[in-house]
N, C-alpha and C positions, 0 to 999 in steps of 0.2 A: 456399712451403707452412707459413711461420709466420705469415706475414698472414692467409691462409684460417682460419688454425685460429683466430688472433683474434677473426676476424669470424665466426665459427661461433659461439664463446663469449658472443661480445655477443649475437648471436640466442638463444642458450640462457637467455639472460640476461635479453633482452626477454620471450620465451614466458613466464619463471618465475612461479605466483602472485606477488599479494602477501599475503607473510606480515608476522605482526604480535605476532613472540614481545617478550616483555618490556611491551606497551602494556597501558594500563589505563583502564576505564570508571569518573568517578566520579559521582557520584549525589552532589552539591550543593544546599543549603535557603538559601537566602537568606532573612534573616528580617531585613534592612530595607533602603530604597535605595541604601545606599553598597555592600553588598552585590551589589543587583541589576549597578549599574553594574562594580564589581570583575568579576562574569562576564562583561557584556557585552565589558567591554575586554578580556578571557581568547581572548575567539572574536572579535575586531576584529583581536586584533594578533599572536597565536598561533596556530598552525598546528593545530587542535585540532577534532574532528568532533563537534556535536551533534547527539546523537539527540534527546532530548525536551528542550524544545520544536526543532524542527528548525533553530529561527535566534535568535542571541542578542538581540535584538531583541524575542521575545517573552516575554522570561524574566521575572517577577514575585513580589512580596515571598510569601513561602511556599510555592511551587511546588515539587516534584522537578525538578532539574538535571541530567541524564544527559549524560555528556559523554564522548567517545574519546580519549582524547590518547596520545598516539605516546612510543614509549620517549625519544624525544632530548628532547621538550615536557618529561619528568615535573620533571625537577629545578624549571626558573621555573615550570611552574605550582604547586609545592606551597609553593615558598618564596612564591609571589602570598599564595595558599588560608590559609597558617599565619601568614602577618602576621596576615591578616582577621580570623580567630579564626572563620571560618565552619565552619560544620558541613560533616562532607565524609566517604561514605562510599565504599568501595573495593566496584564491584560485579563487579568483574573484576580479575583480579590480573595474571593472562597473557591475555591476546584469543585469541592463537592456540591456546590448549586449548580456549577454549571452540569457537573452528570446527573445529578436530579433531574436538569432541566430540558437534558436532551432530548428525551421521550415527550415526544405529546402527549399521550394516551398513558395515562398513568396504572390505567386497566386496559391495559393491551392484552391480546385475546395468542391463543397460539396458533392462528390462522396467518397464512403468509398471505404479506400485503406489502407490493410496490414500493407503497412512500413513507414505511415502517424499515425500521431495523428489525433483523427478523434472525432469530439464535441458530445454532448450527443444526439443531432436530426438526426445526421447521422448514431450514435450507435445505436438506437432506432428503425430507420427503417430497418437495418440492421438486425436485432436479428428477427423482423419480416418475413422479407424477405428470409432469410435463413432457417429459423425453415418451411417453407408454402412449398419452393421451396424442402426440404429434407426431408419431412414428416415420410418418412418409415426408417429415423434414428434419426431424432432430432424432440423433441415434445416442447414446449413453454407454460410455467403458471405463471401468475402474481401471485409473494408471498404477494404482500401489496403494498401501496405505499408508499412515499416519504412523509416528512415533509411538503413540495412543493408543493404532489401530482402528482410526475411523477411515471410512472409504473417500479415495480422493477422483469426485463422477468428473469425470468430460465428456462433455458435450460436442458432437458434431452437427454442424447446422447447416442444411444446404440440400438444394433440389439432387437426389439417388439417382445418379447417370450411369452408375455404373462401371464407372470407369475416374482413377483421382485426376484432380481439379488440385488447381493454384489453391492453395491455403493461407487464413491469419491466423497465427493463435495470439488467445487475449487471456493474461491471467487478472485476478482481487486477489489483494487478500493477503498480500506477501509479508508484510507489519501488522499484526494481528489489533492493534489500536486503531486502523483507517478503518473503522467502518464505513464511510462513505461510497468507499471502493467496492468492498463487498454488495453492498445495493446495487451501483451501478452495472455488474455483471448482469444481476439478474435483470435488470432494468432492460439490457442489451437484449438479451434473448426470449424477454417477452415480445420488444422491438420488433424484432427480426422475421421471428415467426407470426405476430399477430398481422404485422405488414405486405408480407408474402402475397401477391395477386392483385392486392390492392394499392400498392407504391411501385411502380415504373421503373424506379433506382434501387429497392433494392429486393426488387424481383430478378430484375437484371443481374444483381449481383450475386444472388443465392442462386440462379442458375447456370451460372460461369466459376462458381468460385463457393469454396467452404470457410467457416469459422471454425475453428474451435476453441473453446470457453472452458476456462477451469473456473468456476465462479467462486470456491475457495481456494488458497494453496495452502496459506499457514493454519489449518482446521483445529488442530491441539490449542496455539496460542489464541484463534478467536474463542471457542469455548471458556477459554482461562478467563477473556475479558466480558466473559458475561455471569463467571461463577468465583471469580476470586479480583480482579485486578483490571479496572475498565482503564488502566492503561500500560497495561500487559505486551513487550514487542514484538520480541523472539519467539523462536521456536518453542516445545519442554522438553526438548532431550537433557538426559543427565550428563554431567561434563564430568568423564576423569578424573578426578583425582581432585576435585573441584565442589563445593556444596551448593554454586551460582548454577541457575537452569539456565538453561537453552541458545542458541546462534542465532544468528541475525542471518536468513535465511540469501538476503540479499547479495549478501557477503562469500555467500559458501560459495560459489562456483570457478569455472578455471578460467580466467578472467582478470591478468593480476590479482590475484589471490592474494589477500592478505597484506595488501600495499597500501595505497593512498584512501585515509579516511577509515580504514579495518584497525581490529585491534586483536589482540591475541590474551589479553584477556577475559577469560569466562566471565566476568561477572561484569565486562564490559555490554551495554548496549549494540557496538556493532563488533560485538564477535566474530570473526569468522571460520570458527570451527575448528577440529584436529587437526581437520586434512578435504581436501577438496571435496566437494559432496558430500562428507561426514552426514550432511543431515538426511534421514530419508527421503524424505520431502522434495529436496533438491536434487537427489540422484532418481526419482523418480519422474520428476519432468524431463531431466537431463536427457534418460533414456528415451522419454517421449519424441524429444525436438529432434535429440537424434537419427531414431530410427524413421521419421518422418521429414528430415530436412530437405530432399531433395521437390518437396511439393510446399514447404511451408517458406511464404514470401516477404511475409512483415509478422511481426511480433510487438505487441501492443501489453507493455505493464501497466497498469493499471495502481498509482498509488496519492497521497495524499501527506500535505497540502503548502501549497503554494501557488497555484493555478500557473503552472509552469507545464509546456511540451518537449521534453528533452531528449536528445539522441546523441548518438556516440561521437566521440568518445567522452566517459565518466571517471574512467582510470589511469589516463592521462591527458597530455594537452596536445597531444597530435590531432589535426582535422583530418575524416575521413574522408576515404576516395573520392566519393561521393558528395562530398559533402553541400557542395552548392545544391543538388537536387535537393537533398533530406531537409537542409534549410527554407529550400521554397517548398515542398510540399510539407512543412510543419507551419510556416506561413500562413500557407493557404485554410489550414488547419482551423488555427487560432480566430484565422476571420471567419468564417461558415461559423464556430463556436459562437464569438461574437455578436456574430447578428442576429442571435433572439432575446438575451436581456442585456448586450450591454460588457459583459465578462470581459476583462483583459487579462489575459495569458501573456505571459513571455517566452518567447523559444530559443532554443539554442543548443548547440552541444554540452552534453552535462561537467563538465570539466570547468568550461570558462562559466557555464550560465549558474551553477549553483555550487557547483563543487565538491559536487557528491561525489558516489560510487555506486554509477547503477546499473552500466548492463552489461554486470558480468556475465550473464548466460545467454545471451544474446547474441554477441558481438560475428555470428558466422551469418547472418538472416539482415539481407541489406536493409532494409526498410524497418528498422527498429527503433520503437516509442516508448520514451514513460512518462505516461498522464501523471500529473500531481493537482487531483482536482481542489476544486473549493476547501477553506477558501484561502486570504490573506495573513490568517492571524487572530480575527477576531473572535472565532469560534476554535477554529486549531482542528484538535480528533474528537472534539465535540461537536461538529456539527448538527443541527438540529433538523428532527425530521422535517418540516416546514420547506426545506433544503434539497430534499433529495432528489423530486421529482426536479424542479428548475436545474439541479447540475447535472442529471441524466441526459434530460431533453437539451441539453447546449451541448454536451459530451457525444452525444449521437451523431450530434452534427460531424463535430471534427472527425468522430471512426470513419465515418460513412463518407467522407471528402479522402482521405490517408488509402481506406479501402477501393476508390473508382482510382484513386493513380495507380495503387498498386495492379489491380485489375489491366488497365489501359497502358501500365509499363515493363511487360514481362522483362523477367531476366534468365 
């Protein structure tokens, strides 16, 4: 009986969500190459979690560097930073408190709500329901299953004409902990189908083009953020020869694979995978893009956080052949976004603007953009539910601006 009791206690402990009591998020601003070296060494030698940028190798002079430091590592990290004299700001005094206060309604129901963060089961039911209820405008297909067997629902939204139309592809939730991105794709689907017929601009877009929307890409990882680890980022696949789980899906595609900003270490948050498209989720997405590349004219991928609108290239410093046009469109889009609440975004090529590796899956699509939604670090990945509505409303304006440009500038 005692053995069974102990086993039961162990099982309960294993199921308990990870807590972040006493963990802090620090913002470092390196003012010299020596500071950059110190931050990189912290990242490589101490168990910390880089929030921005997502790899210590991407740190450069003058950038804001946000790192999540577990309570057990704080003394060591603070000792190193104090000796360096580097500028340090504490963004989160106690990360667990921020996790607990992200949700506005502690007694959340299972009903789908566009101004709340919805778990996967709720989103799954909603996708099926909204497509069934609006069959004249929305069709649904499953482009494959995830590593853990969950269906990857893709919604096609647009007036059915009986012939192929130019399309914009949008995905959300590549990185599991970026909850505001999942919320935006759901909001977008709601806005698009409810405004058809009443909003002339949206009606024109849906009459003449389609939107392919993948509401949640990294479903297994997203489910894990709800049940076990709110800060989980990667997929949930097992890695041969390693006890570390998951791959960074954003670095798992065939464009500069496993080079700048990516890691070949399975334990790294930026692990590129054992091979190109080693993740079933990546392969499912890539196969769909390849099968529909003749009609997909724009690729929008939604991430957080930083308030940026990025475009090719991100894995190299060369400018895209159509750089001037991409820049002009991005500037128009962020101006439209800013017009609603005054939220300021930065735009530019990914490699120059944020030094990240962002466009590995979409380099063959001309109008390719990565959104980094709110905020700039006050809440980071824990944006409160009270900010879902304004974030989604302003982002809609930017997406509509890009969509209109794509429609009126065919290629």
